[in-house]
Backbone as CSV, one residue per row, in Angstrom:
resi,resn,N_x,N_y,N_z,CA_x,CA_y,CA_z,C_x,C_y,C_z
1,MET,-104.545,-183.611,6.743,-105.076,-183.217,6.553,-106.093,-184.746,8.080
2,ILE,-106.357,-186.396,6.353,-107.457,-186.996,7.177,-107.624,-187.624,8.704
3,ALA,-105.911,-186.971,9.546,-105.279,-188.454,10.051,-105.858,-187.444,10.959
4,LEU,-105.309,-185.651,11.048,-105.436,-185.097,12.253,-106.896,-184.860,12.470
5,ASP,-108.171,-184.579,11.524,-109.737,-184.542,11.760,-109.261,-185.685,12.952
6,GLN,-109.121,-186.564,11.955,-109.716,-188.201,13.346,-109.119,-188.344,14.378
7,PHE,-107.558,-187.162,14.080,-107.623,-187.361,16.475,-107.890,-186.449,16.379
8,PHE,-108.940,-184.864,16.205,-109.179,-183.797,16.616,-110.881,-185.277,18.018
9,ALA,-110.582,-185.240,16.646,-112.970,-186.675,17.096,-112.350,-187.244,18.182
10,ALA,-111.051,-188.468,17.833,-110.637,-189.060,19.410,-110.438,-188.385,20.420
11,ALA,-110.269,-187.477,20.081,-109.517,-186.917,21.665,-110.531,-187.068,22.441
12,GLN,-110.415,-187.021,23.852,-110.814,-187.791,25.224,-110.384,-185.499,25.640
13,PRO,-111.384,-185.559,26.930,-111.421,-184.121,27.536,-110.939,-184.461,28.218
14,GLY,-109.251,-184.063,29.235,-108.717,-184.250,30.423,-107.441,-183.744,29.704
15,ARG,-106.240,-184.485,30.093,-104.955,-184.623,29.575,-104.086,-184.946,28.613
16,ILE,-104.467,-183.801,28.356,-103.435,-184.377,26.494,-102.044,-184.345,26.768
17,THR,-100.961,-184.866,26.408,-99.849,-184.136,26.426,-99.862,-184.793,24.358
18,ILE,-98.750,-184.266,24.212,-98.543,-184.245,22.704,-97.013,-183.976,22.579
19,ALA,-95.916,-184.984,21.909,-94.499,-184.433,22.294,-94.247,-184.023,20.364
20,SER,-93.169,-183.876,20.708,-92.245,-183.960,19.764,-92.562,-183.235,18.143
21,ALA,-93.610,-182.491,18.054,-94.877,-181.977,17.372,-93.137,-180.262,16.468
22,PRO,-92.781,-180.291,15.502,-92.539,-179.476,14.940,-93.153,-178.247,15.543
23,GLU,-92.253,-177.337,15.212,-92.607,-175.699,16.166,-93.079,-174.987,14.780
24,GLY,-94.868,-174.393,15.038,-95.336,-173.944,14.290,-96.500,-174.793,14.197
25,HIS,-96.135,-176.240,13.990,-97.248,-177.879,13.914,-97.896,-177.826,15.091
26,ASP,-97.682,-177.344,16.736,-97.532,-177.642,18.059,-98.708,-177.048,17.316
27,ALA,-98.209,-174.857,17.364,-100.033,-174.376,17.393,-101.023,-174.690,16.811
28,PHE,-100.664,-175.354,16.465,-102.057,-175.375,15.047,-102.702,-176.731,15.345
29,VAL,-101.953,-177.482,15.857,-102.734,-178.819,17.221,-103.429,-178.471,18.178
30,LEU,-102.169,-177.537,19.528,-102.656,-177.401,20.011,-103.931,-176.092,20.567
31,GLY,-104.052,-175.247,18.918,-105.036,-174.125,18.840,-106.403,-175.537,18.684
32,GLY,-106.542,-176.579,17.840,-107.351,-177.103,17.167,-108.468,-177.201,17.878
33,LEU,-107.666,-177.850,19.372,-108.248,-178.325,20.387,-109.059,-177.245,21.039
34,VAL,-108.412,-176.170,21.245,-109.015,-176.005,21.781,-110.568,-175.086,21.408
35,ALA,-110.133,-175.071,20.167,-110.921,-174.430,19.060,-112.137,-175.046,18.706
36,ARG,-111.781,-176.772,19.013,-113.247,-178.000,18.455,-113.997,-177.968,18.862
37,GLY,-113.531,-177.322,20.770,-114.060,-177.685,22.740,-112.588,-178.970,22.911
38,THR,-112.226,-179.231,21.961,-112.148,-181.043,23.281,-111.405,-180.625,24.209
39,VAL,-110.377,-179.340,24.530,-110.723,-178.939,25.866,-110.506,-177.471,26.526
40,PRO,-111.417,-177.092,27.327,-112.622,-175.614,27.350,-110.836,-174.556,27.402
41,LEU,-109.379,-175.076,27.949,-108.621,-174.113,28.330,-107.269,-174.558,28.273
42,LEU,-106.319,-174.142,27.375,-105.264,-173.922,27.543,-104.436,-174.409,28.744
43,LEU,-102.772,-174.834,28.986,-101.861,-173.721,29.089,-100.502,-174.475,28.631
44,HIS,-100.256,-173.745,27.593,-98.710,-174.167,28.039,-97.144,-172.848,28.271
45,ILE,-96.842,-174.072,28.874,-95.659,-173.490,29.707,-94.040,-173.623,28.213
46,GLY,-93.656,-172.177,27.548,-92.826,-172.497,27.147,-91.429,-172.734,28.008
47,THR,-90.527,-172.450,27.512,-88.878,-172.370,28.277,-88.219,-171.149,27.496
48,ASP,-88.961,-170.276,27.274,-88.308,-168.644,27.237,-89.134,-168.197,26.430
49,ASP,-88.991,-166.606,26.401,-89.617,-165.656,25.850,-89.526,-165.448,24.875
50,ALA,-88.917,-165.550,24.154,-88.796,-166.358,22.797,-89.657,-167.290,22.101
51,ARG,-89.665,-168.041,23.037,-90.559,-169.757,21.931,-92.040,-169.039,22.458
52,MET,-92.471,-168.117,23.484,-93.341,-167.262,24.195,-93.911,-166.552,22.828
53,ALA,-93.807,-166.053,22.614,-93.951,-164.912,21.438,-93.948,-165.732,20.205
54,ARG,-92.810,-166.719,19.544,-93.841,-167.775,19.077,-94.696,-168.707,18.080
55,LEU,-95.590,-169.175,19.909,-95.853,-169.504,19.637,-97.421,-168.796,19.780
56,ALA,-97.438,-168.106,19.895,-98.217,-166.572,20.829,-98.485,-166.088,19.112
57,ALA,-97.080,-166.027,18.079,-97.904,-165.747,16.657,-98.138,-166.384,15.845
58,ALA,-97.719,-167.784,15.930,-98.297,-168.731,15.477,-99.784,-169.425,15.389
59,LEU,-100.538,-169.111,16.512,-101.955,-169.633,17.453,-102.721,-168.334,16.171
60,ALA,-101.941,-167.399,16.596,-103.264,-165.795,16.735,-103.110,-165.964,14.926
61,PHE,-101.446,-167.382,13.844,-102.244,-167.975,12.724,-103.460,-168.363,12.173
62,TYR,-102.435,-169.467,13.080,-103.431,-170.716,12.616,-105.216,-170.695,13.119
63,HIS,-104.690,-169.324,14.197,-106.755,-169.795,14.878,-106.792,-168.397,15.894
64,PRO,-107.249,-166.930,14.929,-106.873,-165.865,15.281,-108.751,-165.613,16.119
65,GLY,-108.798,-166.571,16.265,-110.801,-166.491,17.198,-109.842,-167.282,18.735
66,LEU,-108.377,-167.828,18.788,-108.241,-167.749,20.004,-108.455,-166.552,20.884
67,GLU,-108.662,-166.662,22.561,-108.123,-165.244,23.584,-106.646,-166.432,23.998
68,VAL,-105.229,-165.580,23.744,-104.209,-166.121,24.620,-103.663,-164.696,25.033
69,LEU,-103.114,-165.158,26.563,-102.572,-164.853,27.228,-101.663,-165.021,27.864
70,THR,-100.703,-164.134,27.444,-98.522,-163.983,27.725,-98.245,-164.355,29.143
71,PHE,-97.313,-164.179,29.359,-97.283,-163.952,31.462,-95.738,-163.745,30.907
72,PRO,-94.880,-163.434,31.517,-93.363,-162.845,31.062,-92.952,-163.956,32.750
73,ALA,-91.818,-164.278,32.738,-91.337,-165.945,33.373,-91.531,-165.231,35.052
74,TRP,-91.810,-165.719,35.548,-91.501,-166.461,37.202,-90.276,-164.853,37.713
75,ASP,-89.434,-165.168,37.388,-88.416,-164.753,37.742,-87.759,-163.223,38.101
76,CYS,-88.760,-162.738,37.263,-88.684,-161.177,36.200,-90.218,-160.447,37.302
77,LEU,-89.219,-158.852,37.435,-90.505,-157.791,38.004,-91.008,-156.887,36.785
78,PRO,-92.710,-156.887,36.910,-93.334,-156.248,35.862,-92.509,-155.046,35.192
79,TYR,-91.990,-155.619,34.204,-91.132,-153.666,33.253,-89.509,-154.083,33.627
80,ASP,-89.499,-155.617,33.041,-87.986,-155.342,34.101,-87.924,-156.095,33.187
81,ARG,-87.040,-155.722,31.693,-86.922,-156.495,30.787,-85.926,-157.323,31.154
82,VAL,-85.068,-157.283,32.311,-83.260,-158.280,32.313,-83.647,-159.177,33.884
83,SER,-82.806,-160.449,33.357,-83.472,-161.781,34.196,-82.003,-161.245,35.111
84,PRO,-82.698,-161.921,37.094,-81.397,-161.916,37.597,-80.492,-162.849,36.949
85,SER,-79.169,-162.539,37.172,-78.427,-163.734,37.220,-77.787,-164.429,38.594
86,PRO,-77.366,-165.470,37.771,-77.450,-166.643,38.357,-75.993,-166.046,39.517
């Protein structure tokens, strides 16, 4: 935990790339950056709706005070549950 606290303290505002973080731990780190004020706003683009839901649930678990907004895939109409066929 000490190394993670040092990471949060050393992180500079701007573009930060986090790669190869295990699922679940990425939400802890990303939420920590926002909760500590290192980044004022976070945009995460997931691979699919299931991944988006898992990340939102993990963020709510680790950082319940953060506001999380989720948006459907761009290729779907509002209230439509089926993606267009290729």
